[in-house]
Each structure stands twice: as C-alpha cells, then as structure tokens.
C-alpha positions in Angstrom: 82.1 93.6 96.6 84.0 92.3 93.6 87.7 91.9 93.2 87.8 94.8 90.8 85.9 97.0 93.2 88.3 96.1 96.0 91.3 96.7 93.7 90.0 100.2 92.8 89.4 101.1 96.4 92.8 99.9 97.6 94.5 101.9 94.8 92.5 105.0 95.7 93.4 104.7 99.4 97.2 104.4 98.5 97.7 101.7 101.2 99.1 98.9 99.0 100.2 100.6 95.7 102.1 97.6 94.4 99.8 94.7 95.3 97.8 94.8 92.0 100.4 96.0 89.5 100.8 94.0 86.4 104.5 93.3 87.2 103.7 91.9 90.7 100.8 89.8 89.6 102.9 88.4 86.7 105.7 87.5 89.1 103.3 85.3 91.1 101.5 84.0 88.0 98.2 85.6 89.0 95.3 87.3 87.2 92.2 89.2 88.4 90.0 86.3 87.3 91.7 84.1 89.9 90.6 86.3 92.7 87.4 86.3 94.8 86.3 88.4 97.7 84.5 87.3 100.9 83.2 89.3 103.9 85.4 88.2 106.9 83.6 90.1 109.7 85.7 93.3 110.1 87.7 93.0 106.9 87.6 91.8 103.3 89.2 88.5 102.4 90.8 88.4 99.0 91.3 84.8 98.2 92.7 82.9 95.2 90.4 80.4 93.5 93.2 78.3 92.2 96.9 77.9 93.4 99.4 80.0 91.4 103.2 79.6 91.2 104.8 77.2 93.8 101.3 76.3 95.1 100.7 79.8 96.6 97.0 80.0 97.6 97.0 82.2 100.7 94.3 84.7 101.4 95.0 88.4 102.0 92.9 90.6 104.3 92.1 94.3 103.9 90.3 96.6 106.5 86.8 97.6 105.4 87.3 101.3 106.2 90.9 102.2 105.5 91.6 99.3 103.0 95.0 98.8 104.7 96.3 95.2 104.6 95.8 93.1 107.7 98.1 90.3 108.6 96.3 87.4 110.3 
C-alpha cells in the first residue's frame, strides 16, 4: 500500500473527506511525498517521514476494511 493508494481509498470511502485536501495539507505544511504507510496489524499507519510545522510528526491510523480513522 502506498500513501497515494491509501488516500484514494479513504476518499472513496468518504470517512475522512478533509484529511488530504490541499488546504488542510498546506495548513500543516505537509506534502504527499512526506508520507509513508506501514502495516500496523489491524490497521494502516500513515506516518510522516519528516516533521512539519511546529514539529508535528504524529502517525495517523486507518482501519483496513472501512478506512475509518482510528485514534490510538
């Protein structure tokens, strides 16, 4: 799974419609090149390769079936 594939599936599911918008990513100083995806057992972990504005580097987790965001 690549970050772009995960983005497409999340957008198709309609679970997190604003997570990958240009406006949201610009606000946090993020780009798609800065993302990576790891398999985290029952979910996908979307992680940042480098910190963005204000040192933000937290991972975000998405369910593998529904692509709904999971808060860990």
